[in-house]
GUKEKOL-605800 format. One record per residue (C-alpha): residue in three letters; x, y, z. Coordinates in nm, 2 decimals. Last residue first. Layout:
GUKEKOL-605800
<site aa="ALA" xx="X" yy="Y" zz="Z"/>
...
This chain:
GUKEKOL-605800
<site aa="ALA" xx="-1.96" yy="-4.15" zz="-0.39"/>
<site aa="GLN" xx="-1.60" yy="-4.16" zz="-0.43"/>
<site aa="HIS" xx="-1.39" yy="-4.03" zz="-0.14"/>
<site aa="LEU" xx="-1.09" yy="-3.87" zz="-0.21"/>
<site aa="PRO" xx="-0.77" yy="-3.92" zz="0.04"/>
<site aa="TYR" xx="-0.62" yy="-3.59" zz="0.19"/>
<site aa="THR" xx="-0.33" yy="-3.49" zz="0.06"/>
<site aa="SER" xx="-0.42" yy="-3.16" zz="-0.07"/>
<site aa="ILE" xx="-0.19" yy="-2.96" zz="-0.29"/>
<site aa="ALA" xx="0.10" yy="-2.74" zz="-0.19"/>
<site aa="GLY" xx="0.36" yy="-2.99" zz="-0.36"/>
<site aa="LEU" xx="0.56" yy="-2.89" zz="-0.66"/>
<site aa="PHE" xx="0.54" yy="-3.23" zz="-0.89"/>
<site aa="GLY" xx="0.17" yy="-3.26" zz="-0.75"/>
<site aa="ARG" xx="0.01" yy="-3.24" zz="-1.11"/>
<site aa="THR" xx="-0.16" yy="-2.93" zz="-1.06"/>
<site aa="TRP" xx="0.15" yy="-2.78" zz="-0.95"/>
<site aa="LEU" xx="0.36" yy="-2.90" zz="-1.24"/>
<site aa="GLU" xx="0.10" yy="-2.78" zz="-1.48"/>
<site aa="SER" xx="0.11" yy="-2.43" zz="-1.36"/>
<site aa="LEU" xx="0.47" yy="-2.45" zz="-1.37"/>
<site aa="LYS" xx="0.47" yy="-2.52" zz="-1.73"/>
<site aa="TYR" xx="0.56" yy="-2.90" zz="-1.83"/>
<site aa="LYS" xx="0.85" yy="-2.95" zz="-2.05"/>
<site aa="GLN" xx="0.78" yy="-3.14" zz="-2.39"/>
<site aa="GLY" xx="0.87" yy="-3.49" zz="-2.45"/>
<site aa="MET" xx="0.55" yy="-3.57" zz="-2.60"/>
<site aa="GLU" xx="0.44" yy="-3.80" zz="-2.32"/>
<site aa="ASN" xx="0.52" yy="-3.50" zz="-2.09"/>
<site aa="GLN" xx="0.84" yy="-3.39" zz="-1.95"/>
<site aa="VAL" xx="0.95" yy="-3.30" zz="-1.58"/>
<site aa="GLU" xx="1.28" yy="-3.11" zz="-1.55"/>
<site aa="PRO" xx="1.20" yy="-2.96" zz="-1.23"/>
<site aa="LYS" xx="1.16" yy="-2.56" zz="-1.20"/>
<site aa="MET" xx="1.42" yy="-2.46" zz="-0.94"/>
<site aa="GLN" xx="1.42" yy="-2.29" zz="-0.62"/>
<site aa="ILE" xx="1.09" yy="-2.37" zz="-0.45"/>
<site aa="ARG" xx="1.12" yy="-2.26" zz="-0.13"/>
<site aa="ARG" xx="0.96" yy="-2.42" zz="0.17"/>
<site aa="THR" xx="0.73" yy="-2.30" zz="0.43"/>
<site aa="GLN" xx="0.60" yy="-2.47" zz="0.72"/>
<site aa="THR" xx="0.26" yy="-2.42" zz="0.94"/>
<site aa="HIS" xx="0.23" yy="-2.66" zz="1.24"/>
<site aa="GLY" xx="-0.06" yy="-2.86" zz="1.25"/>
<site aa="LYS" xx="0.12" yy="-3.15" zz="1.44"/>
<site aa="ASP" xx="0.13" yy="-3.39" zz="1.17"/>
<site aa="ASN" xx="0.27" yy="-3.10" zz="0.92"/>
<site aa="ARG" xx="0.12" yy="-2.80" zz="0.78"/>
<site aa="THR" xx="0.21" yy="-2.69" zz="0.44"/>
<site aa="VAL" xx="0.31" yy="-2.36" zz="0.27"/>
<site aa="GLU" xx="0.51" yy="-2.41" zz="-0.08"/>
<site aa="PHE" xx="0.71" yy="-2.10" zz="-0.16"/>
<site aa="LEU" xx="0.81" yy="-1.93" zz="-0.49"/>
<site aa="ARG" xx="1.07" yy="-1.64" zz="-0.51"/>
<site aa="ILE" xx="1.13" yy="-1.38" zz="-0.76"/>
<site aa="GLU" xx="1.45" yy="-1.19" zz="-0.65"/>
<site aa="ASP" xx="1.69" yy="-1.49" zz="-0.75"/>
<site aa="ASP" xx="1.54" yy="-1.47" zz="-1.10"/>
<site aa="PHE" xx="1.60" yy="-1.86" zz="-1.25"/>
<site aa="LEU" xx="1.23" yy="-1.89" zz="-1.08"/>
<site aa="ASN" xx="1.10" yy="-1.65" zz="-1.34"/>
<site aa="LEU" xx="0.75" yy="-1.61" zz="-1.24"/>
<site aa="GLY" xx="0.42" yy="-1.55" zz="-1.48"/>
<site aa="ASP" xx="0.35" yy="-1.93" zz="-1.53"/>
<site aa="LEU" xx="0.32" yy="-1.94" zz="-1.14"/>
<site aa="ILE" xx="0.02" yy="-1.70" zz="-1.16"/>
<site aa="ALA" xx="-0.16" yy="-1.96" zz="-1.39"/>
<site aa="PRO" xx="-0.18" yy="-2.22" zz="-1.11"/>
<site aa="ASN" xx="-0.47" yy="-2.01" zz="-0.92"/>
<site aa="HIS" xx="-0.46" yy="-2.04" zz="-0.55"/>
<site aa="THR" xx="-0.28" yy="-1.74" zz="-0.46"/>
<site aa="THR" xx="-0.09" yy="-1.55" zz="-0.20"/>
<site aa="ILE" xx="0.14" yy="-1.26" zz="-0.25"/>
<site aa="LEU" xx="0.39" yy="-1.09" zz="-0.05"/>
<site aa="LEU" xx="0.56" yy="-0.79" zz="-0.24"/>
<site aa="GLN" xx="0.88" yy="-0.55" zz="-0.23"/>
<site aa="LYS" xx="0.88" yy="-0.24" zz="-0.43"/>
<site aa="ASP" xx="1.15" yy="-0.07" zz="-0.59"/>
<site aa="GLN" xx="0.93" yy="0.10" zz="-0.88"/>
<site aa="SER" xx="1.16" yy="-0.04" zz="-1.15"/>
<site aa="LYS" xx="1.19" yy="-0.37" zz="-0.96"/>
<site aa="ALA" xx="0.82" yy="-0.44" zz="-0.84"/>
<site aa="LEU" xx="0.72" yy="-0.32" zz="-1.17"/>
<site aa="LYS" xx="0.89" yy="-0.58" zz="-1.38"/>
<site aa="CYS" xx="0.73" yy="-0.86" zz="-1.14"/>
<site aa="ILE" xx="0.40" yy="-0.70" zz="-1.17"/>
<site aa="GLU" xx="0.43" yy="-0.71" zz="-1.54"/>
<site aa="GLU" xx="0.49" yy="-1.11" zz="-1.53"/>
<site aa="MET" xx="0.22" yy="-1.15" zz="-1.29"/>
<site aa="LEU" xx="-0.06" yy="-0.96" zz="-1.51"/>
<site aa="HIS" xx="0.07" yy="-1.17" zz="-1.80"/>
<site aa="ARG" xx="0.00" yy="-1.52" zz="-1.61"/>
<site aa="CYS" xx="-0.32" yy="-1.37" zz="-1.44"/>
<site aa="LEU" xx="-0.45" yy="-1.27" zz="-1.78"/>
<site aa="HIS" xx="-0.42" yy="-1.65" zz="-1.92"/>
<site aa="PRO" xx="-0.61" yy="-1.76" zz="-1.59"/>
<site aa="ASN" xx="-0.90" yy="-1.49" zz="-1.64"/>
<site aa="LEU" xx="-0.93" yy="-1.28" zz="-1.33"/>
<site aa="CYS" xx="-1.21" yy="-1.24" zz="-1.06"/>
<site aa="SER" xx="-0.96" yy="-1.31" zz="-0.77"/>
<site aa="GLU" xx="-0.62" yy="-1.40" zz="-0.89"/>
<site aa="ILE" xx="-0.41" yy="-1.20" zz="-0.61"/>
<site aa="ASN" xx="-0.56" yy="-1.42" zz="-0.34"/>
<site aa="ASP" xx="-0.43" yy="-1.20" zz="-0.07"/>
<site aa="ILE" xx="-0.20" yy="-0.90" zz="-0.17"/>
<site aa="ALA" xx="0.08" yy="-0.78" zz="0.05"/>
<site aa="PHE" xx="0.29" yy="-0.47" zz="0.09"/>
<site aa="PHE" xx="0.65" yy="-0.33" zz="0.11"/>
<site aa="LYS" xx="0.70" yy="0.05" zz="-0.07"/>
<site aa="PRO" xx="0.35" yy="0.16" zz="0.06"/>
<site aa="THR" xx="0.15" yy="0.39" zz="-0.19"/>
<site aa="TYR" xx="0.23" yy="0.74" zz="-0.27"/>
<site aa="HIS" xx="0.51" yy="0.65" zz="-0.52"/>
<site aa="SER" xx="0.25" yy="0.48" zz="-0.73"/>
<site aa="ILE" xx="0.35" yy="0.19" zz="-0.97"/>
<site aa="THR" xx="0.27" yy="-0.10" zz="-0.76"/>
<site aa="VAL" xx="-0.05" yy="0.01" zz="-0.63"/>
<site aa="ALA" xx="-0.18" yy="0.11" zz="-0.97"/>
<site aa="LEU" xx="-0.07" yy="-0.21" zz="-1.15"/>
<site aa="TYR" xx="-0.26" yy="-0.41" zz="-0.88"/>
<site aa="PHE" xx="-0.58" yy="-0.16" zz="-0.88"/>
<site aa="LEU" xx="-0.60" yy="-0.14" zz="-1.24"/>
<site aa="ILE" xx="-0.63" yy="-0.49" zz="-1.26"/>
<site aa="HIS" xx="-0.86" yy="-0.56" zz="-1.02"/>
<site aa="LEU" xx="-1.09" yy="-0.30" zz="-1.16"/>
<site aa="VAL" xx="-1.03" yy="-0.46" zz="-1.51"/>
<site aa="GLY" xx="-1.16" yy="-0.77" zz="-1.39"/>
<site aa="GLU" xx="-1.46" yy="-0.65" zz="-1.20"/>
<site aa="ASN" xx="-1.64" yy="-0.58" zz="-1.54"/>
<site aa="ALA" xx="-1.73" yy="-0.21" zz="-1.59"/>
<site aa="ASN" xx="-2.12" yy="-0.09" zz="-1.52"/>
<site aa="GLU" xx="-2.06" yy="0.05" zz="-1.19"/>
<site aa="LEU" xx="-1.70" yy="0.19" zz="-1.31"/>
<site aa="SER" xx="-1.87" yy="0.44" zz="-1.52"/>
<site aa="PHE" xx="-1.97" yy="0.42" zz="-1.88"/>
<site aa="VAL" xx="-1.80" yy="0.61" zz="-2.20"/>
<site aa="ASN" xx="-1.91" yy="0.46" zz="-2.55"/>
<site aa="ASP" xx="-2.19" yy="0.66" zz="-2.65"/>
<site aa="LEU" xx="-2.13" yy="0.93" zz="-2.88"/>
<site aa="LYS" xx="-1.80" yy="0.74" zz="-3.01"/>
<site aa="PRO" xx="-2.01" yy="0.41" zz="-3.10"/>
<site aa="MET" xx="-1.89" yy="0.13" zz="-2.90"/>
<site aa="HIS" xx="-1.62" yy="-0.12" zz="-2.99"/>
<site aa="LYS" xx="-1.31" yy="0.10" zz="-2.82"/>
<site aa="ASP" xx="-1.50" yy="0.09" zz="-2.49"/>
<site aa="VAL" xx="-1.43" yy="0.40" zz="-2.30"/>
<site aa="PHE" xx="-1.40" yy="0.39" zz="-1.92"/>
<site aa="TYR" xx="-1.48" yy="0.65" zz="-1.62"/>
<site aa="LEU" xx="-1.35" yy="0.67" zz="-1.27"/>
<site aa="ALA" xx="-1.55" yy="0.94" zz="-1.05"/>
<site aa="SER" xx="-1.59" yy="0.70" zz="-0.76"/>
<site aa="ALA" xx="-1.89" yy="0.78" zz="-0.49"/>
<site aa="SER" xx="-2.12" yy="0.51" zz="-0.67"/>
<site aa="ARG" xx="-2.49" yy="0.63" zz="-0.70"/>
<site aa="ASN" xx="-2.63" yy="0.32" zz="-0.86"/>
<site aa="PRO" xx="-2.77" yy="0.54" zz="-1.14"/>
<site aa="LYS" xx="-2.41" yy="0.62" zz="-1.21"/>
<site aa="TYR" xx="-2.40" yy="0.77" zz="-1.57"/>
<site aa="GLY" xx="-2.73" yy="0.95" zz="-1.56"/>
<site aa="LYS" xx="-2.61" yy="1.27" zz="-1.68"/>
<site aa="PHE" xx="-2.58" yy="1.44" zz="-1.30"/>
<site aa="LYS" xx="-2.33" yy="1.16" zz="-1.23"/>
<site aa="LEU" xx="-2.15" yy="1.29" zz="-1.54"/>
<site aa="VAL" xx="-2.04" yy="1.60" zz="-1.41"/>
<site aa="ASP" xx="-1.84" yy="1.45" zz="-1.12"/>
<site aa="LYS" xx="-1.62" yy="1.77" zz="-1.11"/>
<site aa="ALA" xx="-1.32" yy="1.54" zz="-1.11"/>
<site aa="ASP" xx="-1.44" yy="1.29" zz="-1.39"/>
<site aa="ILE" xx="-1.15" yy="1.07" zz="-1.37"/>
<site aa="PHE" xx="-1.06" yy="0.90" zz="-1.68"/>
<site aa="PHE" xx="-1.01" yy="0.55" zz="-1.87"/>
<site aa="ASP" xx="-0.90" yy="0.46" zz="-2.25"/>
<site aa="GLU" xx="-0.97" yy="0.24" zz="-2.52"/>
<site aa="LEU" xx="-1.01" yy="-0.07" zz="-2.32"/>
<site aa="TRP" xx="-1.18" yy="-0.36" zz="-2.51"/>
<site aa="PRO" xx="-0.87" yy="-0.57" zz="-2.51"/>
<site aa="ILE" xx="-0.79" yy="-0.52" zz="-2.17"/>
<site aa="LEU" xx="-0.43" yy="-0.64" zz="-2.10"/>
<site aa="TYR" xx="-0.34" yy="-0.41" zz="-2.39"/>
<site aa="SER" xx="-0.41" yy="-0.11" zz="-2.16"/>
<site aa="TYR" xx="-0.07" yy="-0.19" zz="-1.98"/>
<site aa="SER" xx="0.05" yy="0.14" zz="-2.12"/>
<site aa="LYS" xx="-0.22" yy="0.34" zz="-1.93"/>
<site aa="LEU" xx="-0.02" yy="0.27" zz="-1.62"/>
<site aa="LYS" xx="0.32" yy="0.43" zz="-1.74"/>
<site aa="PRO" xx="0.13" yy="0.71" zz="-1.90"/>
<site aa="MET" xx="-0.01" yy="0.78" zz="-1.60"/>
<site aa="GLU" xx="0.31" yy="0.75" zz="-1.37"/>
<site aa="GLU" xx="0.52" yy="0.99" zz="-1.56"/>
<site aa="GLU" xx="0.26" yy="1.30" zz="-1.61"/>
<site aa="ASP" xx="0.17" yy="1.25" zz="-1.25"/>
<site aa="PHE" xx="-0.07" yy="1.02" zz="-1.07"/>
<site aa="SER" xx="-0.26" yy="1.15" zz="-0.79"/>
<site aa="ALA" xx="-0.61" yy="1.13" zz="-0.98"/>
<site aa="LEU" xx="-0.55" yy="0.75" zz="-0.99"/>
<site aa="LEU" xx="-0.52" yy="0.70" zz="-0.63"/>
<site aa="ILE" xx="-0.87" yy="0.91" zz="-0.59"/>
<site aa="ASP" xx="-1.03" yy="0.68" zz="-0.85"/>
<site aa="LEU" xx="-0.91" yy="0.37" zz="-0.66"/>
<site aa="GLY" xx="-1.06" yy="0.52" zz="-0.35"/>
<site aa="GLU" xx="-1.16" yy="0.18" zz="-0.18"/>
<site aa="GLY" xx="-0.99" yy="-0.13" zz="-0.33"/>
<site aa="TYR" xx="-1.03" yy="-0.34" zz="-0.01"/>
<site aa="ILE" xx="-0.71" yy="-0.22" zz="0.16"/>
<site aa="GLY" xx="-0.83" yy="0.14" zz="0.11"/>
<site aa="ILE" xx="-0.63" yy="0.36" zz="-0.11"/>
<site aa="PRO" xx="-0.37" yy="0.67" zz="-0.05"/>
<site aa="ASP" xx="-0.47" yy="0.63" zz="0.27"/>
<site aa="LYS" xx="-0.64" yy="0.38" zz="0.46"/>
<site aa="ARG" xx="-1.02" yy="0.44" zz="0.48"/>
<site aa="SER" xx="-1.12" yy="0.09" zz="0.51"/>
<site aa="GLU" xx="-1.49" yy="-0.03" zz="0.52"/>
<site aa="PHE" xx="-1.58" yy="0.24" zz="0.27"/>
<site aa="THR" xx="-1.84" yy="0.06" zz="0.05"/>
<site aa="PHE" xx="-2.05" yy="0.13" zz="-0.28"/>
<site aa="GLY" xx="-1.72" yy="0.28" zz="-0.46"/>
<site aa="ARG" xx="-1.68" yy="0.03" zz="-0.74"/>
<site aa="LEU" xx="-1.36" yy="-0.10" zz="-0.59"/>
<site aa="ALA" xx="-1.54" yy="-0.13" zz="-0.25"/>
<site aa="PRO" xx="-1.81" yy="-0.33" zz="-0.43"/>
<site aa="THR" xx="-1.57" yy="-0.57" zz="-0.58"/>
<site aa="ASN" xx="-1.37" yy="-0.64" zz="-0.28"/>
<site aa="LEU" xx="-0.98" yy="-0.68" zz="-0.29"/>
<site aa="SER" xx="-0.78" yy="-0.81" zz="-0.02"/>
<site aa="TYR" xx="-0.47" yy="-0.59" zz="0.02"/>
<site aa="ILE" xx="-0.24" yy="-0.64" zz="0.32"/>
<site aa="VAL" xx="-0.05" yy="-0.33" zz="0.45"/>
<site aa="TYR" xx="0.29" yy="-0.23" zz="0.51"/>
<site aa="LYS" xx="0.33" yy="0.14" zz="0.60"/>
<site aa="MET" xx="0.53" yy="0.08" zz="0.93"/>
<site aa="LEU" xx="0.76" yy="-0.20" zz="0.75"/>
<site aa="ASN" xx="0.89" yy="0.06" zz="0.48"/>
<site aa="GLY" xx="1.01" yy="0.31" zz="0.76"/>
<site aa="ARG" xx="1.15" yy="0.04" zz="1.00"/>
<site aa="HIS" xx="1.52" yy="0.01" zz="0.90"/>
<site aa="PRO" xx="1.66" yy="0.35" zz="0.93"/>
<site aa="ASN" xx="1.38" yy="0.47" zz="1.19"/>
<site aa="LYS" xx="1.40" yy="0.86" zz="1.23"/>
<site aa="MET" xx="1.64" yy="0.93" zz="0.93"/>
<site aa="ARG" xx="1.43" yy="0.68" zz="0.74"/>
<site aa="GLN" xx="1.10" yy="0.85" zz="0.84"/>
<site aa="ARG" xx="1.23" yy="1.19" zz="0.75"/>
<site aa="LEU" xx="1.36" yy="1.07" zz="0.41"/>
<site aa="ASN" xx="1.03" yy="0.92" zz="0.34"/>
<site aa="GLU" xx="0.84" yy="1.24" zz="0.42"/>
<site aa="ILE" xx="1.07" yy="1.43" zz="0.20"/>
<site aa="ALA" xx="1.03" yy="1.19" zz="-0.08"/>
<site aa="SER" xx="0.65" yy="1.21" zz="-0.06"/>
<site aa="LYS" xx="0.66" yy="1.58" zz="-0.06"/>
<site aa="VAL" xx="0.90" yy="1.60" zz="-0.35"/>
<site aa="LYS" xx="0.71" yy="1.38" zz="-0.58"/>
<site aa="SER" xx="0.47" yy="1.60" zz="-0.72"/>
<site aa="PRO" xx="0.72" yy="1.84" zz="-0.85"/>
<site aa="LYS" xx="0.89" yy="1.57" zz="-1.07"/>
<site aa="GLU" xx="1.27" yy="1.52" zz="-1.01"/>
<site aa="TYR" xx="1.58" yy="1.69" zz="-1.05"/>
<site aa="GLU" xx="1.84" yy="1.45" zz="-0.82"/>
<site aa="VAL" xx="1.97" yy="1.40" zz="-0.49"/>
<site aa="GLN" xx="2.10" yy="1.03" zz="-0.39"/>
<site aa="PRO" xx="2.07" yy="0.99" zz="-0.03"/>
<site aa="GLU" xx="2.40" yy="0.87" zz="0.14"/>
<site aa="GLU" xx="2.26" yy="0.54" zz="0.32"/>
<site aa="VAL" xx="2.10" yy="0.56" zz="0.66"/>
<site aa="THR" xx="2.31" yy="0.35" zz="0.91"/>
<site aa="SER" xx="2.19" yy="0.03" zz="1.08"/>
<site aa="ILE" xx="2.01" yy="0.00" zz="1.40"/>
<site aa="ASN" xx="2.03" yy="-0.30" zz="1.55"/>
<site aa="ASN" xx="1.77" yy="-0.33" zz="1.80"/>
<site aa="ASP" xx="1.71" yy="-0.65" zz="2.01"/>
<site aa="ILE" xx="1.45" yy="-0.74" zz="2.25"/>
<site aa="GLU" xx="1.17" yy="-0.50" zz="2.17"/>
<site aa="GLU" xx="0.89" yy="-0.58" zz="2.38"/>
<site aa="VAL" xx="0.53" yy="-0.53" zz="2.26"/>
<site aa="GLU" xx="0.22" yy="-0.52" zz="2.48"/>
<site aa="TRP" xx="-0.09" yy="-0.61" zz="2.29"/>
<site aa="GLU" xx="-0.40" yy="-0.39" zz="2.32"/>
<site aa="GLU" xx="-0.70" yy="-0.63" zz="2.43"/>
<site aa="PHE" xx="-1.04" yy="-0.57" zz="2.30"/>
<site aa="LEU" xx="-1.11" yy="-0.96" zz="2.27"/>
<site aa="PHE" xx="-1.02" yy="-1.07" zz="2.61"/>
<site aa="THR" xx="-0.96" yy="-1.42" zz="2.66"/>
<site aa="LYS" xx="-0.58" yy="-1.44" zz="2.68"/>
<site aa="ASP" xx="-0.56" yy="-1.13" zz="2.91"/>
<site aa="ARG" xx="-0.24" yy="-0.95" zz="2.92"/>
<site aa="GLY" xx="-0.14" yy="-1.02" zz="2.56"/>
<site aa="THR" xx="0.19" yy="-1.04" zz="2.48"/>
<site aa="PHE" xx="0.38" yy="-0.98" zz="2.17"/>
<site aa="ASN" xx="0.77" yy="-1.02" zz="2.18"/>
<site aa="LEU" xx="0.97" yy="-0.82" zz="1.90"/>
<site aa="ASP" xx="1.30" yy="-0.88" zz="1.74"/>
<site aa="LEU" xx="1.43" yy="-0.62" zz="1.49"/>
<site aa="ASN" xx="1.72" yy="-0.55" zz="1.31"/>
<site aa="LYS" xx="1.89" yy="-0.88" zz="1.26"/>
<site aa="LYS" xx="2.16" yy="-0.78" zz="1.04"/>
<site aa="ASP" xx="2.26" yy="-0.84" zz="0.67"/>
<site aa="LYS" xx="2.04" yy="-0.66" zz="0.46"/>
<site aa="VAL" xx="1.70" yy="-0.63" zz="0.69"/>
<site aa="LEU" xx="1.64" yy="-0.93" zz="0.92"/>
<site aa="ILE" xx="1.31" yy="-0.96" zz="1.10"/>
<site aa="GLU" xx="1.23" yy="-1.16" zz="1.41"/>
<site aa="ILE" xx="0.85" yy="-1.18" zz="1.52"/>
<site aa="ASN" xx="0.80" yy="-1.36" zz="1.87"/>
<site aa="PHE" xx="0.43" yy="-1.50" zz="2.00"/>
<site aa="GLN" xx="0.35" yy="-1.45" zz="2.38"/>
<site aa="LYS" xx="0.24" yy="-1.62" zz="2.69"/>
<site aa="ALA" xx="0.33" yy="-1.99" zz="2.51"/>
<site aa="GLN" xx="0.06" yy="-2.26" zz="2.51"/>
<site aa="LYS" xx="0.16" yy="-2.58" zz="2.66"/>
<site aa="ARG" xx="0.17" yy="-2.86" zz="2.41"/>
<site aa="GLY" xx="0.00" yy="-3.18" zz="2.36"/>
<site aa="LYS" xx="-0.26" yy="-3.04" zz="2.14"/>
<site aa="PHE" xx="-0.16" yy="-2.70" zz="1.97"/>
<site aa="ASN" xx="-0.22" yy="-2.36" zz="2.06"/>
<site aa="SER" xx="-0.03" yy="-2.05" zz="1.88"/>
<site aa="ILE" xx="-0.07" yy="-1.71" zz="2.03"/>
<site aa="ILE" xx="-0.37" yy="-1.54" zz="1.80"/>
<site aa="LEU" xx="-0.65" yy="-1.74" zz="1.92"/>
<site aa="SER" xx="-0.56" yy="-1.70" zz="2.31"/>
<site aa="PRO" xx="-0.49" yy="-1.34" zz="2.24"/>
<site aa="LYS" xx="-0.83" yy="-1.28" zz="2.12"/>
<site aa="ALA" xx="-0.91" yy="-1.23" zz="1.77"/>
<site aa="VAL" xx="-0.79" yy="-0.96" zz="1.47"/>
<site aa="ARG" xx="-0.79" yy="-1.05" zz="1.12"/>
<site aa="VAL" xx="-0.51" yy="-0.80" zz="0.99"/>
<site aa="GLY" xx="-0.57" yy="-0.59" zz="0.67"/>
<site aa="LYS" xx="-0.33" yy="-0.30" zz="0.81"/>
<site aa="SER" xx="-0.67" yy="-0.09" zz="0.93"/>
<site aa="ILE" xx="-0.78" yy="-0.41" zz="1.11"/>
<site aa="LEU" xx="-0.43" yy="-0.43" zz="1.29"/>
<site aa="ASN" xx="-0.46" yy="-0.01" zz="1.38"/>
<site aa="GLU" xx="-0.82" yy="-0.06" zz="1.49"/>
<site aa="ASN" xx="-0.75" yy="-0.40" zz="1.68"/>
<site aa="ASP" xx="-0.47" yy="-0.26" zz="1.89"/>
<site aa="VAL" xx="-0.10" yy="-0.29" zz="1.82"/>
<site aa="ARG" xx="-0.01" yy="0.08" zz="1.79"/>
<site aa="ASN" xx="0.38" yy="0.10" zz="1.88"/>
<site aa="GLU" xx="0.44" yy="0.19" zz="1.51"/>
<site aa="VAL" xx="0.69" yy="-0.08" zz="1.53"/>
<site aa="GLY" xx="0.48" yy="-0.33" zz="1.65"/>
<site aa="ALA" xx="0.18" yy="-0.25" zz="1.42"/>
<site aa="SER" xx="0.42" yy="-0.35" zz="1.15"/>
<site aa="ALA" xx="0.56" yy="-0.64" zz="1.33"/>
<site aa="PHE" xx="0.18" yy="-0.72" zz="1.37"/>
<site aa="GLY" xx="0.12" yy="-0.69" zz="0.99"/>
<site aa="VAL" xx="0.41" yy="-0.90" zz="0.93"/>
<site aa="ALA" xx="0.25" yy="-1.18" zz="1.13"/>
<site aa="GLU" xx="-0.07" yy="-1.12" zz="0.92"/>
<site aa="LEU" xx="0.09" yy="-1.20" zz="0.58"/>
<site aa="ILE" xx="0.24" yy="-1.52" zz="0.71"/>
<site aa="ASN" xx="-0.09" yy="-1.64" zz="0.86"/>
<site aa="SER" xx="-0.25" yy="-1.54" zz="0.49"/>
<site aa="LYS" xx="-0.06" yy="-1.85" zz="0.41"/>
<site aa="GLY" xx="-0.14" yy="-2.08" zz="0.70"/>
<site aa="CYS" xx="-0.23" yy="-2.41" zz="0.55"/>
<site aa="GLY" xx="-0.60" yy="-2.35" zz="0.56"/>
<site aa="ASN" xx="-0.70" yy="-2.38" zz="0.19"/>
<site aa="GLU" xx="-0.42" yy="-2.58" zz="0.01"/>
<site aa="GLY" xx="-0.08" yy="-2.42" zz="-0.07"/>
<site aa="ILE" xx="0.09" yy="-2.14" zz="-0.25"/>
<site aa="PHE" xx="0.28" yy="-1.82" zz="-0.14"/>
<site aa="VAL" xx="0.42" yy="-1.58" zz="-0.39"/>
<site aa="ASN" xx="0.74" yy="-1.37" zz="-0.30"/>
<site aa="VAL" xx="0.81" yy="-1.07" zz="-0.50"/>
<site aa="ARG" xx="1.14" yy="-0.89" zz="-0.40"/>
<site aa="GLY" xx="1.30" yy="-1.18" zz="-0.22"/>
<site aa="LEU" xx="1.26" yy="-1.33" zz="0.12"/>
<site aa="GLU" xx="1.38" yy="-1.58" zz="0.34"/>
<site aa="ILE" xx="1.12" yy="-1.74" zz="0.54"/>
<site aa="THR" xx="1.20" yy="-1.89" zz="0.90"/>
<site aa="ASP" xx="0.92" yy="-2.11" zz="1.07"/>
<site aa="ASN" xx="0.84" yy="-2.19" zz="1.44"/>
<site aa="ALA" xx="0.49" yy="-2.26" zz="1.57"/>
<site aa="ILE" xx="0.29" yy="-2.09" zz="1.31"/>
<site aa="SER" xx="-0.07" yy="-2.20" zz="1.31"/>
<site aa="LYS" xx="-0.15" yy="-1.88" zz="1.51"/>
<site aa="PHE" xx="0.17" yy="-1.70" zz="1.59"/>
<site aa="ASN" xx="0.39" yy="-1.91" zz="1.82"/>
<site aa="LYS" xx="0.74" yy="-1.81" zz="1.65"/>
<site aa="ILE" xx="0.78" yy="-1.64" zz="1.31"/>
<site aa="THR" xx="1.13" yy="-1.57" zz="1.17"/>
<site aa="ILE" xx="1.16" yy="-1.32" zz="0.86"/>
<site aa="GLU" xx="1.42" yy="-1.28" zz="0.65"/>
<site aa="LYS" xx="1.56" yy="-1.05" zz="0.36"/>
<site aa="LEU" xx="1.33" yy="-0.78" zz="0.43"/>
<site aa="MET" xx="1.43" yy="-0.50" zz="0.15"/>
<site aa="ASP" xx="1.59" yy="-0.20" zz="0.26"/>
<site aa="ILE" xx="1.42" yy="0.03" zz="0.02"/>
<site aa="SER" xx="1.60" yy="0.25" zz="-0.25"/>
<site aa="LEU" xx="1.61" yy="0.63" zz="-0.13"/>
<site aa="ASN" xx="1.56" yy="0.89" zz="-0.40"/>
<site aa="ILE" xx="1.56" yy="1.27" zz="-0.26"/>
<site aa="VAL" xx="1.37" yy="1.47" zz="-0.48"/>
<site aa="VAL" xx="1.44" yy="1.81" zz="-0.59"/>
<site aa="PRO" xx="1.24" yy="2.08" zz="-0.75"/>
<site aa="SER" xx="1.34" yy="2.27" zz="-1.06"/>
<site aa="LEU" xx="1.34" yy="2.64" zz="-0.96"/>
<site aa="CYS" xx="1.19" yy="2.89" zz="-1.21"/>
<site aa="MET" xx="1.29" yy="3.22" zz="-1.18"/>
């Protein structure tokens, strides 16, 4: 008898609001989050600090706030005296605080204290001030793909144990590095994929008969791409396809090359296709975190591609039930955002005269027209200064 496996589908409890106090450049700031959240601002304004504050909260709910765990999540570690906010004319606090609201209640309130502010290898003490544990929703049971059973059961176990924490615990910050994507470096061994892109081929090999066609449906974003595949037995390595000894088994097929010689490894693929595959794969996969961040998503991507990639990521975040925090310096990313959708949010990040990081949600596209009476795109509004999030220092002429 053949039994159909059962998968328990649980929609994620998205973070609705986060308040950060005394963390790096963030003295006191509250951010109301959506499903896809994009942060823009000048260099050094504190965008990455927001992502890292969430990383500390993630480590806090795991009760593992040490350098090793923080680094594995993509957090830049430093001694406590540099982590706790320290501004001129103000006494430095002994701790920093992160409050998180999920749904309609403040579910988490964490204080982080470093016993020795000058010691780099400090393990932080975490004090949970308040814990409003919400009830677990009634699971939806339906017949599903066999490969998803194990993941779903583990998800349910985490939710039963920590109803409002399961997704926060697995949070990571992805910051892609091309050598890592090519299989040359392995600085991060995070499962199922490294925070710098390590193990992209392994993640793709885990895709089932539903996920792989979905991923390949985006091949149109890469005009030369006919197909990609995993050489599971690494046979092609012995035929000279990987002279640089990449550890990856990912290969591409170029539609413009002769069929007898149109296959090459990711050693020879342009870096843009690797970044695109990574972002789409981590958003599609049921093995990757439900809640994660991407730092500098535009890296290595053509501006026109940035727009279309962002449009698709916003759609996938909804269909795959994921929540994302994203930073960017490329105006083209903004053209892929529909700000009339409340789940898609854009934030300006600035530092005030005291150096404190502050965020402001940009809710509506300003009705600004050019000299031809045409409305500007969001990218144009940003570069022209209508959205803020640009440098305000005076320009000095030579």
